[in-house]
Biopython code that builds the backbone (N, CA, C, O; Angstrom):
import numpy as np
from Bio.PDB.StructureBuilder import StructureBuilder

atoms = [
    (1, "MET", "N", (38.670, 11.580, -20.964)),
    (1, "MET", "CA", (37.548, 10.820, -20.469)),
    (1, "MET", "C", (36.267, 11.383, -21.078)),
    (1, "MET", "O", (36.030, 12.590, -21.039)),
    (2, "SER", "N", (35.457, 10.513, -21.630)),
    (2, "SER", "CA", (34.227, 10.983, -22.251)),
    (2, "SER", "C", (33.096, 10.985, -21.227)),
    (2, "SER", "O", (33.067, 10.165, -20.309)),
    (3, "LYS", "N", (32.189, 11.901, -21.398)),
    (3, "LYS", "CA", (31.038, 12.000, -20.502)),
    (3, "LYS", "C", (29.991, 10.964, -20.885)),
    (3, "LYS", "O", (29.847, 10.600, -22.053)),
    (4, "LEU", "N", (29.269, 10.502, -19.881)),
    (4, "LEU", "CA", (28.186, 9.558, -20.139)),
    (4, "LEU", "C", (27.007, 10.269, -20.784)),
    (4, "LEU", "O", (26.722, 11.429, -20.488)),
    (5, "LYS", "N", (26.341, 9.567, -21.652)),
    (5, "LYS", "CA", (25.109, 10.083, -22.227)),
    (5, "LYS", "C", (23.992, 9.831, -21.223)),
    (5, "LYS", "O", (24.124, 8.956, -20.368)),
    (6, "TRP", "N", (22.910, 10.571, -21.307)),
    (6, "TRP", "CA", (21.839, 10.438, -20.329)),
    (6, "TRP", "C", (21.260, 9.032, -20.296)),
    (6, "TRP", "O", (20.804, 8.574, -19.248)),
    (7, "GLN", "N", (21.272, 8.347, -21.425)),
    (7, "GLN", "CA", (20.742, 6.987, -21.481)),
    (7, "GLN", "C", (21.622, 5.997, -20.712)),
    (7, "GLN", "O", (21.163, 4.911, -20.360)),
    (8, "GLU", "N", (22.870, 6.358, -20.449)),
    (8, "GLU", "CA", (23.813, 5.466, -19.766)),
    (8, "GLU", "C", (23.860, 5.682, -18.252)),
    (8, "GLU", "O", (24.508, 4.918, -17.537)),
    (9, "LEU", "N", (23.179, 6.713, -17.766)),
    (9, "LEU", "CA", (23.175, 7.003, -16.334)),
    (9, "LEU", "C", (22.212, 6.079, -15.595)),
    (9, "LEU", "O", (21.174, 5.692, -16.131)),
    (10, "THR", "N", (22.565, 5.732, -14.367)),
    (10, "THR", "CA", (21.663, 4.948, -13.528)),
    (10, "THR", "C", (20.523, 5.850, -13.077)),
    (10, "THR", "O", (20.770, 6.909, -12.501)),
    (11, "PRO", "N", (19.284, 5.453, -13.328)),
    (11, "PRO", "CA", (18.152, 6.289, -12.907)),
    (11, "PRO", "C", (18.126, 6.451, -11.383)),
    (11, "PRO", "O", (18.396, 5.503, -10.645)),
    (12, "GLY", "N", (17.806, 7.642, -10.931)),
    (12, "GLY", "CA", (17.700, 7.896, -9.499)),
    (12, "GLY", "C", (16.495, 7.195, -8.900)),
    (12, "GLY", "O", (15.461, 7.057, -9.554)),
    (13, "GLY", "N", (16.626, 6.750, -7.655)),
    (13, "GLY", "CA", (15.522, 6.110, -6.951)),
    (13, "GLY", "C", (15.275, 4.662, -7.341)),
    (13, "GLY", "O", (14.279, 4.074, -6.920)),
    (14, "VAL", "N", (16.157, 4.083, -8.130)),
    (14, "VAL", "CA", (15.987, 2.698, -8.533)),
    (14, "VAL", "C", (16.626, 1.790, -7.483)),
    (14, "VAL", "O", (17.764, 2.017, -7.073)),
    (15, "ILE", "N", (15.914, 0.791, -7.062)),
    (15, "ILE", "CA", (16.451, -0.183, -6.115)),
    (15, "ILE", "C", (17.092, -1.302, -6.927)),
    (15, "ILE", "O", (16.409, -2.103, -7.566)),
    (16, "THR", "N", (18.424, -1.335, -6.884)),
    (16, "THR", "CA", (19.146, -2.322, -7.689)),
    (16, "THR", "C", (19.247, -3.679, -7.004)),
    (16, "THR", "O", (19.449, -4.694, -7.671)),
    (17, "GLU", "N", (19.107, -3.709, -5.677)),
    (17, "GLU", "CA", (19.147, -4.966, -4.927)),
    (17, "GLU", "C", (17.920, -5.050, -4.023)),
    (17, "GLU", "O", (18.019, -4.705, -2.846)),
    (18, "PRO", "N", (16.775, -5.493, -4.523)),
    (18, "PRO", "CA", (15.582, -5.564, -3.682)),
    (18, "PRO", "C", (15.808, -6.466, -2.471)),
    (18, "PRO", "O", (16.442, -7.516, -2.574)),
    (19, "GLY", "N", (15.286, -6.043, -1.334)),
    (19, "GLY", "CA", (15.414, -6.827, -0.120)),
    (19, "GLY", "C", (16.720, -6.649, 0.619)),
    (19, "GLY", "O", (16.980, -7.361, 1.589)),
    (20, "ASN", "N", (17.551, -5.712, 0.183)),
    (20, "ASN", "CA", (18.867, -5.561, 0.800)),
    (20, "ASN", "C", (18.820, -4.958, 2.198)),
    (20, "ASN", "O", (19.823, -5.017, 2.909)),
    (21, "SER", "N", (17.699, -4.383, 2.620)),
    (21, "SER", "CA", (17.631, -3.776, 3.949)),
    (21, "SER", "C", (17.713, -4.830, 5.054)),
    (21, "SER", "O", (18.080, -4.501, 6.182)),
    (22, "LYS", "N", (17.385, -6.071, 4.758)),
    (22, "LYS", "CA", (17.481, -7.140, 5.758)),
    (22, "LYS", "C", (18.935, -7.396, 6.157)),
    (22, "LYS", "O", (19.192, -7.902, 7.250)),
    (23, "SER", "N", (19.880, -7.057, 5.295)),
    (23, "SER", "CA", (21.287, -7.324, 5.604)),
    (23, "SER", "C", (21.930, -6.220, 6.440)),
    (23, "SER", "O", (23.100, -6.335, 6.805)),
    (24, "TYR", "N", (21.197, -5.161, 6.749)),
    (24, "TYR", "CA", (21.736, -4.055, 7.547)),
    (24, "TYR", "C", (20.995, -3.962, 8.874)),
    (24, "TYR", "O", (19.769, -4.057, 8.920)),
    (25, "ARG", "N", (21.749, -3.774, 9.951)),
    (25, "ARG", "CA", (21.144, -3.600, 11.277)),
    (25, "ARG", "C", (20.717, -2.142, 11.409)),
    (25, "ARG", "O", (21.507, -1.283, 11.800)),
    (26, "THR", "N", (19.479, -1.882, 11.085)),
    (26, "THR", "CA", (18.994, -0.500, 11.052)),
    (26, "THR", "C", (18.378, -0.049, 12.365)),
    (26, "THR", "O", (17.939, 1.096, 12.470)),
    (27, "GLY", "N", (18.334, -0.915, 13.369)),
    (27, "GLY", "CA", (17.745, -0.557, 14.654)),
    (27, "GLY", "C", (18.751, -0.055, 15.674)),
    (27, "GLY", "O", (18.391, 0.191, 16.825)),
    (28, "ASP", "N", (20.008, 0.101, 15.273)),
    (28, "ASP", "CA", (21.068, 0.495, 16.210)),
    (28, "ASP", "C", (20.885, 1.880, 16.812)),
    (28, "ASP", "O", (21.385, 2.130, 17.908)),
    (29, "TRP", "N", (20.200, 2.774, 16.148)),
    (29, "TRP", "CA", (20.072, 4.156, 16.637)),
    (29, "TRP", "C", (18.790, 4.379, 17.441)),
    (29, "TRP", "O", (18.473, 5.509, 17.812)),
    (30, "ARG", "N", (18.069, 3.316, 17.702)),
    (30, "ARG", "CA", (16.800, 3.394, 18.435)),
    (30, "ARG", "C", (17.020, 3.969, 19.843)),
    (30, "ARG", "O", (17.987, 3.607, 20.513)),
    (31, "SER", "N", (16.128, 4.862, 20.292)),
    (31, "SER", "CA", (16.209, 5.417, 21.650)),
    (31, "SER", "C", (15.166, 4.799, 22.583)),
    (31, "SER", "O", (15.306, 4.867, 23.804)),
    (32, "ARG", "N", (14.127, 4.199, 22.014)),
    (32, "ARG", "CA", (13.090, 3.523, 22.807)),
    (32, "ARG", "C", (12.965, 2.083, 22.297)),
    (32, "ARG", "O", (13.014, 1.838, 21.092)),
    (33, "ARG", "N", (12.807, 1.145, 23.216)),
    (33, "ARG", "CA", (12.747, -0.278, 22.874)),
    (33, "ARG", "C", (11.394, -0.862, 23.286)),
    (33, "ARG", "O", (10.970, -0.692, 24.429)),
    (34, "PRO", "N", (10.713, -1.550, 22.360)),
    (34, "PRO", "CA", (9.465, -2.209, 22.736)),
    (34, "PRO", "C", (9.766, -3.507, 23.495)),
    (34, "PRO", "O", (10.577, -4.320, 23.053)),
    (35, "ILE", "N", (9.113, -3.684, 24.622)),
    (35, "ILE", "CA", (9.256, -4.909, 25.408)),
    (35, "ILE", "C", (7.918, -5.635, 25.378)),
    (35, "ILE", "O", (6.881, -5.075, 25.734)),
    (36, "TRP", "N", (7.962, -6.887, 24.949)),
    (36, "TRP", "CA", (6.759, -7.692, 24.756)),
    (36, "TRP", "C", (6.515, -8.584, 25.963)),
    (36, "TRP", "O", (7.413, -9.296, 26.412)),
    (37, "ASN", "N", (5.302, -8.540, 26.481)),
    (37, "ASN", "CA", (4.873, -9.403, 27.576)),
    (37, "ASN", "C", (4.029, -10.519, 26.963)),
    (37, "ASN", "O", (2.841, -10.335, 26.699)),
    (38, "LYS", "N", (4.651, -11.671, 26.740)),
    (38, "LYS", "CA", (3.937, -12.752, 26.039)),
    (38, "LYS", "C", (2.738, -13.280, 26.822)),
    (38, "LYS", "O", (1.800, -13.816, 26.232)),
    (39, "ASP", "N", (2.764, -13.132, 28.142)),
    (39, "ASP", "CA", (1.630, -13.602, 28.947)),
    (39, "ASP", "C", (0.392, -12.716, 28.775)),
    (39, "ASP", "O", (-0.734, -13.190, 28.923)),
    (40, "ALA", "N", (0.593, -11.455, 28.469)),
    (40, "ALA", "CA", (-0.527, -10.523, 28.280)),
    (40, "ALA", "C", (-1.024, -10.501, 26.835)),
    (40, "ALA", "O", (-2.116, -10.003, 26.563)),
    (41, "CYS", "N", (-0.235, -11.034, 25.919)),
    (41, "CYS", "CA", (-0.536, -10.973, 24.482)),
    (41, "CYS", "C", (-1.690, -11.907, 24.111)),
    (41, "CYS", "O", (-1.724, -13.064, 24.529)),
    (42, "SER", "N", (-2.632, -11.386, 23.321)),
    (42, "SER", "CA", (-3.760, -12.194, 22.834)),
    (42, "SER", "C", (-3.524, -12.685, 21.401)),
    (42, "SER", "O", (-4.371, -13.374, 20.835)),
    (43, "HIS", "N", (-2.371, -12.330, 20.815)),
    (43, "HIS", "CA", (-2.009, -12.718, 19.451)),
    (43, "HIS", "C", (-3.060, -12.257, 18.444)),
    (43, "HIS", "O", (-3.436, -12.996, 17.534)),
    (44, "CYS", "N", (-3.521, -11.033, 18.623)),
    (44, "CYS", "CA", (-4.523, -10.459, 17.716)),
    (44, "CYS", "C", (-3.924, -10.098, 16.358)),
    (44, "CYS", "O", (-4.659, -9.895, 15.392)),
    (45, "MET", "N", (-2.619, -10.017, 16.278)),
    (45, "MET", "CA", (-1.860, -9.742, 15.056)),
    (45, "MET", "C", (-2.033, -8.326, 14.531)),
    (45, "MET", "O", (-1.842, -8.085, 13.339)),
    (46, "LEU", "N", (-2.390, -7.389, 15.398)),
    (46, "LEU", "CA", (-2.434, -5.985, 14.979)),
    (46, "LEU", "C", (-1.026, -5.410, 14.851)),
    (46, "LEU", "O", (-0.767, -4.599, 13.963)),
    (47, "CYS", "N", (-0.125, -5.821, 15.726)),
    (47, "CYS", "CA", (1.223, -5.236, 15.711)),
    (47, "CYS", "C", (2.000, -5.560, 14.428)),
    (47, "CYS", "O", (2.608, -4.647, 13.869)),
    (48, "PRO", "N", (2.016, -6.806, 13.926)),
    (48, "PRO", "CA", (2.762, -7.028, 12.683)),
    (48, "PRO", "C", (2.153, -6.315, 11.480)),
    (48, "PRO", "O", (2.864, -5.960, 10.539)),
    (49, "ILE", "N", (0.850, -6.107, 11.509)),
    (49, "ILE", "CA", (0.196, -5.399, 10.402)),
    (49, "ILE", "C", (0.623, -3.934, 10.379)),
    (49, "ILE", "O", (0.807, -3.359, 9.306)),
    (50, "HIS", "N", (0.780, -3.328, 11.552)),
    (50, "HIS", "CA", (1.071, -1.900, 11.636)),
    (50, "HIS", "C", (2.554, -1.557, 11.719)),
    (50, "HIS", "O", (2.920, -0.399, 11.514)),
    (51, "CYS", "N", (3.415, -2.521, 12.013)),
    (51, "CYS", "CA", (4.850, -2.239, 12.141)),
    (51, "CYS", "C", (5.435, -1.829, 10.789)),
    (51, "CYS", "O", (5.395, -2.615, 9.842)),
    (52, "PRO", "N", (5.984, -0.605, 10.683)),
    (52, "PRO", "CA", (6.519, -0.144, 9.400)),
    (52, "PRO", "C", (7.836, -0.815, 9.018)),
    (52, "PRO", "O", (8.276, -0.695, 7.874)),
    (53, "ASP", "N", (8.471, -1.519, 9.953)),
    (53, "ASP", "CA", (9.769, -2.148, 9.683)),
    (53, "ASP", "C", (9.700, -3.671, 9.633)),
    (53, "ASP", "O", (10.733, -4.332, 9.528)),
    (54, "SER", "N", (8.500, -4.232, 9.708)),
    (54, "SER", "CA", (8.321, -5.694, 9.730)),
    (54, "SER", "C", (9.195, -6.334, 10.804)),
    (54, "SER", "O", (9.837, -7.357, 10.569)),
    (55, "SER", "N", (9.211, -5.720, 11.983)),
    (55, "SER", "CA", (10.068, -6.179, 13.076)),
    (55, "SER", "C", (9.362, -7.090, 14.073)),
    (55, "SER", "O", (9.972, -7.525, 15.050)),
    (56, "ILE", "N", (8.104, -7.380, 13.843)),
    (56, "ILE", "CA", (7.374, -8.284, 14.728)),
    (56, "ILE", "C", (7.521, -9.699, 14.180)),
    (56, "ILE", "O", (7.114, -9.984, 13.054)),
    (57, "LYS", "N", (8.104, -10.579, 14.983)),
    (57, "LYS", "CA", (8.304, -11.965, 14.560)),
    (57, "LYS", "C", (7.014, -12.755, 14.782)),
    (57, "LYS", "O", (6.396, -12.679, 15.844)),
    (58, "VAL", "N", (6.622, -13.515, 13.756)),
    (58, "VAL", "CA", (5.382, -14.295, 13.805)),
    (58, "VAL", "C", (5.664, -15.708, 13.305)),
    (58, "VAL", "O", (6.370, -15.908, 12.317)),
    (59, "LYS", "N", (5.094, -16.681, 14.012)),
    (59, "LYS", "CA", (5.172, -18.079, 13.568)),
    (59, "LYS", "C", (3.846, -18.744, 13.909)),
    (59, "LYS", "O", (3.335, -18.598, 15.020)),
    (60, "ASP", "N", (3.301, -19.465, 12.959)),
    (60, "ASP", "CA", (2.016, -20.155, 13.142)),
    (60, "ASP", "C", (0.926, -19.212, 13.644)),
    (60, "ASP", "O", (0.161, -19.558, 14.544)),
    (61, "LYS", "N", (0.865, -18.028, 13.060)),
    (61, "LYS", "CA", (-0.150, -17.013, 13.364)),
    (61, "LYS", "C", (-0.101, -16.526, 14.808)),
    (61, "LYS", "O", (-1.118, -16.110, 15.363)),
    (62, "LYS", "N", (1.084, -16.578, 15.413)),
    (62, "LYS", "CA", (1.273, -16.061, 16.767)),
    (62, "LYS", "C", (2.560, -15.249, 16.820)),
    (62, "LYS", "O", (3.557, -15.589, 16.183)),
    (63, "MET", "N", (2.514, -14.180, 17.586)),
    (63, "MET", "CA", (3.704, -13.364, 17.778)),
    (63, "MET", "C", (4.715, -14.166, 18.591)),
    (63, "MET", "O", (4.363, -14.803, 19.583)),
    (64, "THR", "N", (5.979, -14.126, 18.158)),
    (64, "THR", "CA", (7.025, -14.865, 18.869)),
    (64, "THR", "C", (8.115, -13.956, 19.421)),
    (64, "THR", "O", (8.972, -14.411, 20.178)),
    (65, "GLY", "N", (8.095, -12.682, 19.055)),
    (65, "GLY", "CA", (9.117, -11.768, 19.546)),
    (65, "GLY", "C", (9.262, -10.546, 18.667)),
    (65, "GLY", "O", (8.436, -10.281, 17.793)),
    (66, "ILE", "N", (10.343, -9.800, 18.920)),
    (66, "ILE", "CA", (10.615, -8.561, 18.191)),
    (66, "ILE", "C", (12.024, -8.625, 17.623)),
    (66, "ILE", "O", (12.964, -9.009, 18.319)),
    (67, "ASP", "N", (12.165, -8.253, 16.373)),
    (67, "ASP", "CA", (13.465, -8.210, 15.703)),
    (67, "ASP", "C", (14.126, -6.874, 16.027)),
    (67, "ASP", "O", (13.871, -5.870, 15.362)),
    (68, "TYR", "N", (14.972, -6.868, 17.047)),
    (68, "TYR", "CA", (15.606, -5.625, 17.483)),
    (68, "TYR", "C", (16.685, -5.140, 16.516)),
    (68, "TYR", "O", (17.106, -3.987, 16.604)),
    (69, "ASP", "N", (17.139, -5.985, 15.603)),
    (69, "ASP", "CA", (18.118, -5.543, 14.608)),
    (69, "ASP", "C", (17.507, -4.546, 13.627)),
    (69, "ASP", "O", (18.221, -3.736, 13.035)),
    (70, "HIS", "N", (16.177, -4.604, 13.455)),
    (70, "HIS", "CA", (15.520, -3.732, 12.476)),
    (70, "HIS", "C", (14.486, -2.782, 13.078)),
    (70, "HIS", "O", (14.060, -1.837, 12.415)),
    (71, "CYS", "N", (14.079, -3.020, 14.321)),
    (71, "CYS", "CA", (13.100, -2.155, 14.986)),
    (71, "CYS", "C", (13.690, -0.767, 15.225)),
    (71, "CYS", "O", (14.804, -0.641, 15.735)),
    (72, "LYS", "N", (12.943, 0.271, 14.856)),
    (72, "LYS", "CA", (13.403, 1.659, 15.042)),
    (72, "LYS", "C", (12.878, 2.278, 16.328)),
    (72, "LYS", "O", (13.258, 3.397, 16.669)),
    (73, "GLY", "N", (12.010, 1.572, 17.048)),
    (73, "GLY", "CA", (11.489, 2.089, 18.311)),
    (73, "GLY", "C", (10.421, 3.150, 18.154)),
    (73, "GLY", "O", (10.305, 4.034, 19.003)),
    (74, "CYS", "N", (9.644, 3.085, 17.098)),
    (74, "CYS", "CA", (8.630, 4.113, 16.837)),
    (74, "CYS", "C", (7.463, 4.045, 17.826)),
    (74, "CYS", "O", (6.820, 5.061, 18.091)),
    (75, "GLY", "N", (7.185, 2.854, 18.376)),
    (75, "GLY", "CA", (6.123, 2.712, 19.361)),
    (75, "GLY", "C", (4.741, 2.440, 18.799)),
    (75, "GLY", "O", (3.776, 2.370, 19.560)),
    (76, "ILE", "N", (4.619, 2.285, 17.497)),
    (76, "ILE", "CA", (3.313, 2.007, 16.902)),
    (76, "ILE", "C", (2.744, 0.709, 17.463)),
    (76, "ILE", "O", (1.549, 0.626, 17.745)),
    (77, "CYS", "N", (3.585, -0.293, 17.623)),
    (77, "CYS", "CA", (3.114, -1.581, 18.144)),
    (77, "CYS", "C", (2.539, -1.434, 19.549)),
    (77, "CYS", "O", (1.507, -2.028, 19.861)),
    (78, "ALA", "N", (3.193, -0.654, 20.393)),
    (78, "ALA", "CA", (2.718, -0.440, 21.763)),
    (78, "ALA", "C", (1.408, 0.344, 21.772)),
    (78, "ALA", "O", (0.521, 0.070, 22.579)),
    (79, "ASN", "N", (1.291, 1.308, 20.883)),
    (79, "ASN", "CA", (0.073, 2.122, 20.822)),
    (79, "ASN", "C", (-1.124, 1.352, 20.279)),
    (79, "ASN", "O", (-2.259, 1.611, 20.679)),
    (80, "ILE", "N", (-0.885, 0.419, 19.384)),
    (80, "ILE", "CA", (-1.979, -0.307, 18.734)),
    (80, "ILE", "C", (-2.439, -1.518, 19.547)),
    (80, "ILE", "O", (-3.538, -2.025, 19.323)),
    (81, "CYS", "N", (-1.620, -1.985, 20.482)),
    (81, "CYS", "CA", (-1.913, -3.215, 21.229)),
    (81, "CYS", "C", (-3.114, -3.040, 22.164)),
    (81, "CYS", "O", (-3.066, -2.214, 23.076)),
    (82, "PRO", "N", (-4.193, -3.809, 21.948)),
    (82, "PRO", "CA", (-5.387, -3.667, 22.792)),
    (82, "PRO", "C", (-5.203, -4.242, 24.200)),
    (82, "PRO", "O", (-5.992, -3.934, 25.094)),
    (83, "LYS", "N", (-4.186, -5.064, 24.410)),
    (83, "LYS", "CA", (-3.943, -5.696, 25.714)),
    (83, "LYS", "C", (-2.767, -5.061, 26.459)),
    (83, "LYS", "O", (-2.392, -5.520, 27.537)),
    (84, "ASN", "N", (-2.188, -4.007, 25.884)),
    (84, "ASN", "CA", (-1.000, -3.364, 26.470)),
    (84, "ASN", "C", (0.109, -4.377, 26.737)),
    (84, "ASN", "O", (0.793, -4.306, 27.758)),
    (85, "ALA", "N", (0.279, -5.316, 25.815)),
    (85, "ALA", "CA", (1.295, -6.354, 25.952)),
    (85, "ALA", "C", (2.667, -5.890, 25.476)),
    (85, "ALA", "O", (3.652, -6.613, 25.630)),
    (86, "ILE", "N", (2.740, -4.701, 24.904)),
    (86, "ILE", "CA", (4.018, -4.130, 24.475)),
    (86, "ILE", "C", (4.169, -2.777, 25.144)),
    (86, "ILE", "O", (3.299, -1.913, 25.035)),
    (87, "GLU", "N", (5.279, -2.606, 25.835)),
    (87, "GLU", "CA", (5.581, -1.341, 26.504)),
    (87, "GLU", "C", (6.893, -0.798, 25.967)),
    (87, "GLU", "O", (7.813, -1.553, 25.654)),
    (88, "MET", "N", (6.964, 0.512, 25.866)),
    (88, "MET", "CA", (8.192, 1.154, 25.399)),
    (88, "MET", "C", (9.064, 1.524, 26.604)),
    (88, "MET", "O", (8.590, 2.117, 27.573)),
    (89, "HIS", "N", (10.342, 1.162, 26.518)),
    (89, "HIS", "CA", (11.317, 1.461, 27.562)),
    (89, "HIS", "C", (12.487, 2.213, 26.937)),
    (89, "HIS", "O", (12.705, 2.132, 25.728)),
    (90, "ASN", "N", (13.233, 2.938, 27.748)),
    (90, "ASN", "CA", (14.427, 3.619, 27.253)),
    (90, "ASN", "C", (15.461, 2.586, 26.825)),
    (90, "ASN", "O", (15.728, 1.625, 27.547)),
    (91, "GLU", "N", (16.027, 2.787, 25.672)),
    (91, "GLU", "CA", (17.037, 1.869, 25.142)),
    (91, "GLU", "C", (18.266, 1.815, 26.047)),
    (91, "GLU", "O", (18.939, 0.787, 26.125)),
    (92, "SER", "N", (18.554, 2.910, 26.724)),
    (92, "SER", "CA", (19.739, 2.965, 27.588)),
    (92, "SER", "C", (19.684, 1.921, 28.711)),
    (92, "SER", "O", (20.722, 1.576, 29.276)),
    (93, "GLU", "N", (18.509, 1.423, 29.036)),
    (93, "GLU", "CA", (18.370, 0.379, 30.057)),
    (93, "GLU", "C", (18.926, -0.965, 29.586)),
    (93, "GLU", "O", (19.149, -1.860, 30.400)),
    (94, "TYR", "N", (19.151, -1.112, 28.283)),
    (94, "TYR", "CA", (19.534, -2.400, 27.707)),
    (94, "TYR", "C", (20.910, -2.400, 27.059)),
    (94, "TYR", "O", (21.313, -3.406, 26.475)),
    (95, "LYS", "N", (21.634, -1.303, 27.150)),
    (95, "LYS", "CA", (22.969, -1.249, 26.525)),
    (95, "LYS", "C", (24.040, -1.220, 27.557)),
    (95, "LYS", "O", (25.222, -1.174, 27.219)),
]
sb = StructureBuilder()
sb.init_structure("model")
sb.init_model(0)
sb.init_chain("A")
sb.init_seg("    ")
for serial, (resi, resn, name, xyz) in enumerate(atoms, 1):
    if name == "N":
        sb.init_residue(resn, " ", resi, " ")
    sb.init_atom(name, np.array(xyz, "f"), 0.0, 1.0, " ", f" {name:<3s}", serial, name[0])
structure = sb.get_structure()
């Protein structure tokens, strides 16, 4: 078996399938879950801007929910919300 030349190696850190993270449920290990109170929400759109996982669902410039398949439970959305419309709860309450 011959060894590969350096030019034939796949470069490290290269994303060969862009957008592939949407196909994986990466929120399964979350320990805290954001709960959205739609009645308290002013739809200021701060939460989707700050969410590092793009887990805030938006339609027609209004928040419609949270994508729990990808949310990691970091709590940034709850901390940034000026109306306290998102609260963090223990994930164990929902499993």
